[in-house]
C-alpha positions in Angstrom: 21.4 42.9 33.6 24.2 41.1 35.4 25.9 38.3 33.5 25.8 34.7 34.7 29.1 33.0 35.3 29.7 29.7 33.7 32.5 27.5 35.1 33.9 24.2 33.9 37.2 22.3 33.7 38.2 24.0 30.4 35.8 27.0 30.3 35.6 30.0 32.5 33.5 32.9 31.2 30.2 34.6 31.2 26.9 34.3 29.3 24.2 37.0 29.3 21.2 36.0 31.5 18.8 36.8 28.7 20.4 34.2 26.5 20.3 31.5 29.3 16.5 32.3 29.9 15.8 31.9 26.2 17.3 28.4 26.1 15.3 27.3 29.2 11.9 28.5 28.0 11.9 27.4 24.4 9.5 24.6 23.2 11.4 22.7 20.6 8.5 20.5 19.5 5.6 22.9 19.9 5.3 23.3 16.2 3.9 19.8 15.9 1.0 20.7 18.1 0.3 23.8 16.0 0.5 21.8 12.7 -1.8 19.1 14.1 -4.4 21.7 15.2 -4.4 23.2 11.7 -5.2 19.7 10.4 -8.1 19.4 12.8 -9.5 22.8 11.9 -9.5 21.7 8.2 -10.9 18.2 8.8 -7.6 16.8 7.4 -6.6 14.8 10.5 -6.8 11.0 10.9 -9.1 9.9 13.7 -7.9 6.5 14.7 -10.6 3.9 15.5 -9.8 0.7 17.5 -10.5 -2.7 16.0 -11.4 -4.9 19.0 -11.0 -8.4 17.6 -10.4 -10.0 14.1 -10.8 -8.3 10.8 -14.1 -9.8 9.7 -17.1 -8.6 7.6 -18.9 -7.7 10.9 -16.2 -6.3 13.2 -16.2 -4.6 16.6 -14.9 -1.0 16.3 -14.7 1.3 19.3 -17.2 -1.0 21.1 -19.7 -1.0 18.3 -20.5 -3.8 15.8 -20.2 -2.5 12.3 -20.1 -3.8 8.7 -16.5 -3.4 7.6 -16.0 -1.5 4.4 -12.5 -0.2 4.8 -10.3 -3.3 5.2 -7.7 -4.4 2.6 -8.6 -7.9 3.6 -10.1 -8.5 0.1 -10.5 -12.2 0.3 -11.4 -12.4 4.0 -8.4 -14.6 4.6 -7.0 -12.9 7.7 -9.2 -15.0 10.0 -9.2 -18.1 7.8 -9.0 -21.3 9.9 -6.5 -23.0 7.6 -4.1 -20.1 7.8 -4.5 -19.8 11.6 -3.7 -23.5 11.9 -0.6 -23.1 9.7 0.6 -20.2 11.9 0.1 -22.2 15.1 1.9 -25.2 13.7 4.8 -23.0 12.7 5.1 -21.6 16.2 5.3 -25.1 17.6 8.0 -26.2 15.1 10.0 -22.9 14.6 9.2 -20.6 17.5 7.9 -17.1 17.4 11.0 -15.4 15.8 14.2 -16.1 13.9 16.4 -14.0 16.0 18.2 -12.3 13.1 18.1 -10.6 9.8 17.8 -12.7 6.7 21.4 -12.2 5.6 23.0 -13.5 8.8 21.0 -16.2 10.7 17.4 -15.3 10.0 16.7 -17.2 6.9 14.7 -20.3 7.9 13.5 -23.1 5.6 10.0 -21.7 5.9 11.1 -18.4 4.4 12.7 -20.1 1.4 9.6 -22.3 1.0 7.4 -19.2 0.8 9.7 -17.6 -1.8 9.6 -20.8 -3.9 5.9 -21.1 -3.7 5.3 -17.4 -4.4 7.6 -17.5 -7.5 5.7 -20.5 -8.8 2.4 -18.8 -8.2 3.5 -15.7 -10.0 5.0 -17.6 -12.9 8.5 -16.1 -12.1 11.9 -17.6 -11.8 12.3 -16.4 -8.2 10.9 -14.1 -5.5 12.2 -12.3 -2.5 10.2 -11.4 0.6 10.5 -8.1 2.6 9.2 -7.0 6.0 6.5 -4.8 4.3 5.4 -3.5 1.0 6.8 -0.1 1.9 10.2 -1.4 2.7 10.2 -3.3 -0.6 9.8 -0.1 -2.6 12.0 2.0 -0.3 14.8 -0.6 -0.3 14.8 -1.9 -3.8 14.1 1.1 -6.1 17.2 3.1 -4.9 19.4 0.1 -5.8 18.2 -0.1 -9.4 19.4 3.3 -10.7 22.3 5.7 -10.2 22.9 9.4 -11.0 23.6 8.3 -14.6 20.2 6.8 -15.0 16.6 7.9 -15.4 13.3 7.1 -13.6 10.0 7.6 -15.3 7.1 7.5 -12.9 3.2 7.8 -13.1 2.1 11.1 -11.5 -0.3 9.3 -9.1 2.1 6.6 -7.8 1.9 5.5 -4.2 3.8 7.4 -1.5 6.2 4.4 -0.9 7.2 4.6 -4.6 7.7 8.3 -4.3 9.9 7.9 -1.2 11.9 5.1 -2.9 12.5 7.4 -5.9 13.6 10.3 -3.6 16.3 8.1 -2.2 17.9 7.8 -5.7 20.1 10.3 -7.5 18.6 9.4 -10.9 17.1 12.0 -13.2 13.4 12.0 -12.6 10.6 12.3 -15.1 6.8 12.1 -14.5 4.1 11.1 -17.0 0.4 11.9 -16.9 -1.6 9.3 -15.0 -2.3 6.1 -17.0 -1.5 8.0 -20.2 0.6 5.8 -22.5 0.9 8.5 -25.2 2.4 10.9 -22.6 4.6 8.1 -21.3 6.0 7.7 -24.9 6.7 11.5 -24.9 8.4 11.4 -21.6 10.5 8.4 -22.5 11.7 10.3 -25.6 12.6 13.3 -23.4 14.4 11.1 -21.0 16.4 9.4 -23.8 17.8 12.8 -24.8 19.6 12.9 -21.4 21.6 9.8 -22.5 20.9 7.8 -19.4 22.7 4.5 -19.0 19.6 2.8 -17.7 15.9 3.7 -17.7 13.3 2.5 -15.1 9.6 3.0 -15.6 7.6 2.6 -12.4 3.8 2.4 -12.0 1.3 1.2 -9.5 -0.8 -1.8 -10.8 -4.0 -0.8 -9.1 -4.1 2.8 -7.8 -5.2 2.8 -4.2 -7.2 6.0 -4.1 -9.3 5.6 -7.3 -9.2 1.8 -7.9 -8.2 2.1 -11.5 -5.8 -0.2 -13.3 -2.6 0.8 -14.9 -2.5 -0.1 -18.7 0.5 -2.3 -18.1 0.4 -3.8 -21.6 0.7 -0.3 -23.0 3.4 0.7 -20.6 5.5 -2.4 -21.7 4.9 -1.6 -25.4 6.0 2.0 -24.9 9.1 1.1 -22.8 10.5 -1.8 -24.9 12.0 0.3 -27.8 14.0 2.3 -25.1 15.3 -0.8 -23.4 13.7 0.4 -20.2 13.2 -1.8 -17.1 9.5 -2.1 -15.9 8.6 -2.0 -12.2 5.0 -2.5 -11.1 3.7 -2.1 -7.6 0.8 -4.6 -7.5 -0.1 -4.3 -3.8 -3.8 -3.9 -4.5 -3.9 -6.2 -7.5 -2.3 -9.1 -5.6 -4.7 -12.0 -5.3 -7.4 -9.8 -6.9 -6.4 -9.5 -10.6 -5.3 -12.2 -13.0 -5.9 -15.9 -13.3 -6.8 -17.2 -9.8 -5.6 -13.9 -8.3 -2.1 -14.1 -9.8 -1.8 -10.4 -10.2 -1.5 -7.7 -12.9 1.2 -9.4 -14.9 -1.1 -12.4 -15.3 -4.1 -10.0 -15.9 -2.5 -8.6 -19.1 -1.0 -12.0 -20.2 2.5 -10.6 -19.8 5.7 -12.3 -18.6 8.5 -11.4 -16.2 10.8 -11.0 -19.2 8.6 -8.0 -20.1 7.8 -6.9 -16.5 11.1 -7.1 -14.7 10.0 -6.3 -11.1 6.5 -7.3 -9.9 6.3 -6.0 -6.4 3.4 -7.0 -4.1 2.3 -7.4 -0.5 1.0 -10.1 1.8 -0.9 -7.5 3.9 -3.9 -7.0 1.7 -5.7 -9.9 -0.1 -3.3 -12.5 1.3 -4.5 -11.4 4.8 -1.2 -11.5 6.5 1.8 -9.1 6.5 4.9 -8.4 4.4 6.1 -7.3 1.0 7.8 -9.2 -1.9 9.1 -8.9 -5.4 9.0 -11.5 -8.2 11.1 -11.7 -11.3 14.3 -13.3 -12.5 16.9 -15.2 -10.4 19.4 -12.5 -11.3 17.2 -9.8 -9.9 16.7 -11.7 -6.6 20.4 -12.4 -6.3 21.2 -8.8 -6.8 18.5 -7.5 -4.5 19.4 -9.7 -1.5 23.0 -8.4 -1.8 22.2 -4.7 -2.3 18.8 -3.8 -0.8 19.4 -2.4 2.7 15.8 -2.7 3.9 16.1 -6.5 3.3 19.7 -6.8 4.6 19.0 -4.8 7.8 15.4 -5.9 8.8 14.5 -8.9 10.9 12.9 -11.8 9.1 9.3 -12.6 9.2 8.1 -14.6 12.3 7.6 -18.3 11.3 3.9 -18.0 11.9 3.7 -15.1 9.3 5.6 -17.0 6.7 3.5 -20.2 7.2 0.2 -18.2 7.0 1.4 -16.7 3.7 2.1 -20.2 2.3 -1.3 -21.3 3.4 -2.9 -18.3 1.6 -1.2 -19.5 -1.6 -2.6 -23.0 -1.0 -6.0 -21.5 -0.7 -5.7 -19.4 -3.8 -4.5 -22.4 -5.8 -7.3 -24.7 -4.7 -10.3 -22.5 -3.8 -11.3 -20.3 -6.7 -14.6 -19.0 -5.1 -12.8 -16.4 -2.9 -11.8 -14.3 -5.9 -15.0 -15.0 -7.7 -17.1 -13.8 -4.7 -15.0 -10.7 -4.4 -15.8 -9.6 -7.9 -19.5 -10.4 -7.6 -19.7 -8.3 -4.5 -17.8 -5.5 -6.2 -20.1 -5.4 -9.1 -23.2 -5.4 -6.9 -22.0 -2.6 -4.7 -20.8 -0.3 -7.4 -24.1 -0.7 -9.3 -26.0 0.1 -6.1 -24.0 3.3 -5.4 -24.3 4.5 -8.9 -28.0 3.9 -9.2 -28.6 6.2 -6.2 -26.5 8.9 -7.6 -23.0 8.5 -6.1 -20.0 9.2 -8.3 -17.7 6.2 -8.0 -14.9 7.9 -10.0 -12.6 5.7 -12.1 -13.0 2.5 -10.1 -12.3 -0.8 -12.0 -11.5 -2.9 -9.0 -12.8 -3.7 -5.4 -11.5 -0.2 -4.4 -14.7 1.8 -4.8 -14.6 5.6 -4.0 -17.8 7.5 -3.2 -16.7 11.0 -4.2 -17.7 13.9 -2.0 -15.5 16.7 -3.2 -15.2 18.6 0.0 -13.3 17.1 3.0 -16.0 18.2 5.4 -18.6 16.3 3.5 -16.4 13.2 3.4 -16.1 13.4 7.2 -19.8 14.0 7.7 -20.7 11.0 5.5 -18.3 8.7 7.3 -19.6 9.8 10.7 -23.2 9.3 9.6 -22.4 5.9 8.2 -20.8 4.8 11.5 -23.9 5.8 13.4 -25.8 3.5 11.0 -23.4 0.6 11.7 -21.0 1.0 8.7 -17.3 1.6 8.9 -16.2 3.5 5.8 -13.5 6.0 6.4 -12.9 9.4 4.6 -9.9 10.1 2.4 -9.0 13.7 2.5 -6.1 16.0 1.6 -3.1 15.4 1.6 -3.9 11.8 0.7 -5.9 13.2 -2.3 -6.3 16.6 -3.9 -8.2 19.2 -1.8 -11.3 19.0 -4.0 -11.2 15.2 -4.4 -12.2 14.0 -1.0 -14.1 10.7 -0.8 -15.1 7.7 1.1 -13.0 4.8 0.0 -14.9 1.6 0.1 -12.9 -1.6 0.1 -14.9 -4.6 -1.0 -14.3 -8.1 0.4 -15.4 -11.6 -0.5 -16.8 -12.3 2.9 -19.6 -9.8 2.8 -23.1 -11.2 2.2 -25.6 -9.7 -0.1 -27.8 -8.9 2.9 -24.9 -7.0 4.5 -24.2 -5.1 1.2 -27.9 -4.1 1.1 -27.7 -2.8 4.6 -24.7 -0.7 3.7 -26.3 0.6 0.6 -29.4 1.6 2.5 -27.2 3.5 4.9 -25.4 5.3 2.1 -28.7 6.4 0.6 -30.0 7.7 3.9 -26.8 9.5 5.0 -25.9 10.7 1.5 -29.2 12.6 1.3 -28.7 14.0 4.8 -25.3 15.3 3.9 -26.5 16.7 0.5 -24.3 14.5 -1.7 -27.2 12.7 -3.5 
């Protein structure tokens, strides 16, 4: 085959034609299609549904009105009139954006007010808000340890924690899920490596099973080693503790014992964003070191104002948290009485275990036909044989709506062969 001549200002030579053709016909991104098709074949793919309107107990999804059982909007605050009014007033007074990152010109008075209010609500000296819960973990964890330190992490911690840990150079240790005795063993093993600092990290409420970390036991195990404690309370925020003050309050602990109480505004608060509460020293350090804070635009004023309004509601209207737990108890009891396995749930996260991914998908599809939105959780979000429907209870659901949902579960559960 004749060579192809290549000419340029500094290059004069030949390239075999076969080589040139190979470059022209290659599909650099075709592997993504292949990987996606494999997910589809195994029922591991996410099928995105469209929410057409607000997140409310009865919501419009893909053109169909359904009972919402998969929203993190635990207290039904995302459409609360007081919060919407606060957001609108903030737009009028502060505009729709700050125009900068927090560290330069993006820190408005409304951001500082939110952090003061949140710290007071959490019983902490100070707090710092981030663009999201994920960016809190991803940006703060790597700044707390070096290659001379050690991280000890629960084996079922959230993916954002795992990614934050991966960004560190610290020695990594893992203890069995919610097992304080194993944590003590791992702490002793980590101590043998002579780390300068030790950091124990756990979720507060585990998002797949709805169980609660034994934070009091974690603190007791870590204290003799002088370890720092970091808890991701995304799903315990405004759910656990006195008036929804979170897991530190739930176990009657303090921020001298739990040094980093991370949380989100995107779940029970009904808005968007992440945060961490603790000492003033911690906040001063974080805002100077954490790149996801330093390099991210600040919250729109409407978002910050809505978060403040959510704190107002939690401090003055106790019925939201009370209704949430009443609904949770009613729904769990109903599922269990008809034969569903609800796993280790201790919170408004209520799994209906199916085992096989195909059964989880079939159950979800059947429920949707009955007017219930409850989505399947399959591998790799959970182990291959631990697929489930993850129900997220909210305070806004009525008993009548819960009865309709339970009736649908019984009908479809029998059709699919789960009960």
